[in-house]
N, C-alpha and C positions, 0 to 999 in steps of 0.2 A: 599424624594427620594425613589422611589419604585424599588425593586429588581426584575426585570422582569425575570431574569434567574433562580430565586428560585421557580417560579411557577411550579407545577408538570407537566403540559403539555409541557412547554418549556424544562424542564429537561429531561423528558422521550423522547421527540422528538429529543433532541441532542444525547441521548444515542442510539436511534434507527438509526439515520443517521451515527453515528460513527461506529456502528456495520456493517451497510450496506457498508460503505466505506472500512472497513477492509476486509470484505468478497470479495468485488469486487477487491481490491488490491491483495488479496491472489489468486483469480482465474486468474488474469492477470499474476501474477508471475508464477503460475503453467503452464499456456499456454506457456509462454516464455521458461520455463525450459524444457517443452516437445518438443518444436520445435528446440532447440539447439542440435547439433550433439553429445554432450558429457554431462556427469553428472556435473552440476554446483558445487554441494557441494564437490565432490571429487576434482575437479580442484582447487577450492578456498582454501579448508581446508587442504587437504592432499598434494597437489602438490604446495601449496603456490603461486598460480598464481595471483599476485597483479594486473596485467593489466586487467584480467577478473573480478576481484573483483571491480575495478573502473567502468568498463562497467556495471556490474550488479547494482552497487550503483546508477549510473546515470539513469539506467532503472527504478529502484525503485522510485527515485525522480520524474521521468517523469510520471509514472503511478499514483503516489500520487497526483501530481498537476492536472492531468486530472480528477481523481475521485473527488477531492475537488471542481474543477470547475463545474463538472456535478451535484454534490449535491447542491452546492451554487446556481446554476441557472444562 
């Protein structure tokens, strides 16, 4: 049984794609944060807006699925 994922090329390729995915996710979140008419952090943390937190969580999942599908091919 050969461990394909332990090869350096596969390991570093996975790390590079993971970093690209995180950067693309972060950029998507920043864009969404900038186009909303209010500060997401203040609304969620300081004002305890749970409805907005659920919307942001759904948006994060959606962006993550899109990024994963784009990287996977």
